[in-house]
C-alpha positions in Angstrom: -47.3 -33.9 32.0 -44.2 -36.3 34.4 -46.0 -37.9 36.7 -44.5 -37.7 40.2 -45.0 -38.6 44.1 -43.7 -37.6 47.1 -42.4 -38.7 50.6 -41.0 -37.8 53.5 -37.4 -37.9 55.1 -37.1 -39.2 58.5 -36.4 -35.5 59.2 -39.9 -34.3 57.5 -38.0 -33.2 54.0 -40.5 -33.6 51.2 -39.0 -35.5 48.4 -40.5 -34.8 45.2 -39.4 -38.2 43.0 -39.3 -36.8 39.0 -40.5 -40.3 37.1 -38.4 -40.3 33.9 -36.5 -37.3 34.8 -32.9 -37.3 34.6 -30.6 -35.3 36.8 -27.3 -33.5 35.3 -24.5 -32.3 37.9 -22.5 -30.0 35.9 -19.8 -28.1 36.3 -21.1 -24.3 36.1 -18.9 -23.3 33.9 -20.8 -25.6 31.5 -24.0 -24.2 32.3 -24.7 -22.1 29.2 -24.0 -24.5 27.2 -25.8 -27.5 28.8 -28.7 -25.0 29.4 -28.5 -24.2 25.5 -28.8 -27.7 24.5 -31.4 -28.3 26.4 -33.7 -25.6 24.6 -32.1 -26.7 21.2 -32.6 -30.1 21.2 -36.2 -30.4 23.4 -34.4 -32.2 26.3 -36.8 -31.1 28.5 -36.3 -34.4 30.8 -33.2 -33.6 32.1 -32.9 -30.9 34.8 -29.8 -29.2 35.7 -28.0 -28.3 38.7 -24.4 -27.3 39.1 -21.1 -27.0 41.3 -18.7 -23.6 41.3 -17.3 -22.6 38.4 -14.6 -21.7 40.8 -13.3 -25.7 41.4 -11.9 -25.2 38.5 -9.4 -23.8 40.7 -9.8 -26.1 43.3 -10.3 -29.9 41.3 -9.5 -31.4 45.2 -12.8 -30.2 46.1 -15.0 -31.7 42.7 -14.9 -35.4 43.7 -16.3 -34.8 47.8 -18.8 -32.2 45.9 -20.2 -34.1 43.7 -20.8 -37.1 46.5 -22.7 -34.9 48.3 -25.0 -33.7 45.4 -25.9 -37.5 44.6 -26.9 -38.1 48.2 -28.5 -35.1 48.1 -30.7 -35.8 44.9 -31.0 -39.5 44.2 -33.6 -40.1 45.8 -35.7 -37.9 43.3 -34.3 -39.2 40.2 -34.5 -42.0 37.8 -31.3 -41.5 36.6 -28.3 -39.1 37.8 -25.2 -38.1 35.2 -22.1 -36.1 36.7 -20.9 -33.7 33.6 -17.3 -33.5 34.6 -14.7 -34.9 32.9 -11.5 -36.1 35.2 -10.7 -32.5 35.5 -7.4 -32.6 37.8 -9.2 -35.2 40.4 -6.5 -37.9 39.5 -9.0 -40.6 38.6 -10.6 -40.0 42.0 -14.3 -38.5 40.6 -14.3 -42.1 37.9 -14.0 -43.9 41.3 -16.5 -42.2 43.0 -18.9 -42.2 40.5 -18.4 -46.3 39.6 -18.9 -46.5 44.1 -22.2 -44.4 43.5 -23.3 -46.1 40.5 -24.0 -43.1 38.4 -22.2 -42.6 34.9 -20.0 -39.6 33.8 -18.7 -37.6 31.1 -15.5 -39.3 29.2 -12.0 -37.4 29.1 -9.7 -35.7 30.2 -11.0 -32.1 30.6 -13.8 -30.3 29.1 -10.6 -29.1 26.4 -11.0 -32.6 25.3 -14.8 -33.0 25.1 -15.3 -29.9 23.6 -13.0 -30.8 20.7 -14.1 -34.3 20.8 -12.2 -36.9 22.6 -10.8 -39.4 19.7 -9.8 -36.0 17.9 -8.2 -34.2 20.7 -6.3 -37.3 21.8 -4.9 -37.7 18.1 -2.9 -34.0 18.4 -2.3 -34.3 22.0 1.6 -34.8 21.3 1.6 -31.9 18.3 -0.3 -29.2 21.0 2.0 -29.8 23.8 2.7 -26.0 24.1 -0.9 -24.8 23.9 -2.8 -23.3 26.3 -6.8 -23.5 25.6 -9.9 -21.6 26.4 -13.6 -21.6 25.8 -16.4 -19.8 25.5 -16.7 -20.0 29.0 -13.3 -18.9 29.8 -12.8 -16.3 27.3 -15.8 -14.8 29.0 -14.3 -14.9 32.4 -10.3 -14.6 31.8 -9.9 -12.0 34.2 -11.3 -14.4 37.2 -10.7 -17.4 36.8 -6.7 -16.3 34.9 -5.5 -13.4 35.4 -6.3 -12.4 38.8 -6.0 -15.9 40.8 -2.7 -15.8 38.7 -1.5 -12.9 40.1 -0.9 -11.4 36.6 -2.7 -8.2 37.3 -0.2 -7.2 40.2 3.0 -8.8 38.8 2.4 -8.9 35.0 6.3 -10.1 35.3 5.0 -13.3 36.0 3.5 -14.0 32.7 6.9 -15.3 31.6 7.3 -17.6 34.4 3.9 -19.1 33.5 3.9 -19.0 30.2 7.3 -19.0 28.8 6.8 -22.7 27.3 3.8 -22.2 25.7 3.5 -21.2 21.8 -0.3 -20.7 20.8 -3.6 -19.8 23.1 -6.0 -21.9 21.1 -9.8 -21.1 21.4 -12.1 -23.6 21.6 -15.1 -21.5 20.1 -18.7 -23.2 21.2 -20.2 -20.3 19.2 -19.9 -18.3 16.4 -19.3 -14.8 18.1 -17.5 -12.5 16.9 -16.7 -10.3 20.2 -15.6 -13.2 22.0 -13.5 -14.1 19.5 -11.8 -10.4 19.4 -11.7 -11.2 23.2 -10.2 -14.4 23.0 -7.5 -12.5 20.7 -6.7 -9.7 23.1 -6.0 -12.8 25.9 -3.6 -14.4 23.5 -1.8 -10.8 23.4 -1.9 -10.6 26.8 -0.5 -13.8 27.5 2.5 -13.0 24.8 0.8 -15.8 22.8 0.0 -16.6 18.9 -3.6 -17.1 18.6 -5.9 -19.7 16.8 -9.4 -20.0 16.6 -10.8 -23.4 16.7 -14.9 -23.7 16.1 -15.8 -27.4 18.0 -19.2 -26.5 18.8 -20.6 -28.5 21.9 -18.4 -31.8 20.6 -19.0 -34.7 22.9 -21.0 -32.8 25.3 -23.7 -33.0 22.9 -22.8 -36.2 21.7 -23.0 -37.2 25.6 -26.4 -35.5 26.1 -28.4 -36.8 23.0 -28.2 -40.5 24.7 -29.5 -39.0 28.3 
C-alpha cells in the first residue's frame, strides 16, 4: 500500500499526499495509450490526469492549462511529468515546464515521438508532403479533422487544404484491422495515397518506463 498523509489548505481543501507516486498530466488524445501502457507494464505508481484532446485545435491554450494543472496537483505528488510534446506551442510549453521544474516528453508533436524522435527527424525532409494520423485521430477523424475544417459542409475545400499533400501515413499504435480500414477510408476521402506504419508506442513507452 502506498503511504500517504493529508493537510488542509487555507480554504479548507484536503490534499492527499501520495508518496512515491508520479502524476502524468497528458493530452486527452493519449489517454488510451497511456492506460494501456500502465496496464501492460504494471506501472501502478503512475497516476493520470488529462486535459481535453480538443486543445489539438487550439494549441495556444495548452501552456496555460498545463500551468493550472501543475499548480493544482503539485502538493499531492512527489513528481509530475507532462505528456505533451511542443504541440504547436512554439517552445512556450517547454519554457513553462522549465520554470515550474517539471519534465515533459521530448519532440515536436505526438507523430514524432510515436515514430521515435530520431527516426522521424531522419525522414522528415522526405515526408514533407505526408499527413499523419494516429489511432486516436483515426477514431476521431470526423470530430477532429473533417468537421472542424468544414469539409462536411464544403467538400470542395479538400483540394485547398490537402492539395499539396501526397499521402496519408497511419501511425498504428495497435494491430486493429478495423482501424486500418477506417484509416484507409480517411485517405480516400482526402484524396491521398495510403501507408500504414506500425509504430507501437515509440518514445512514449521508453520515456514513461524511465519514470
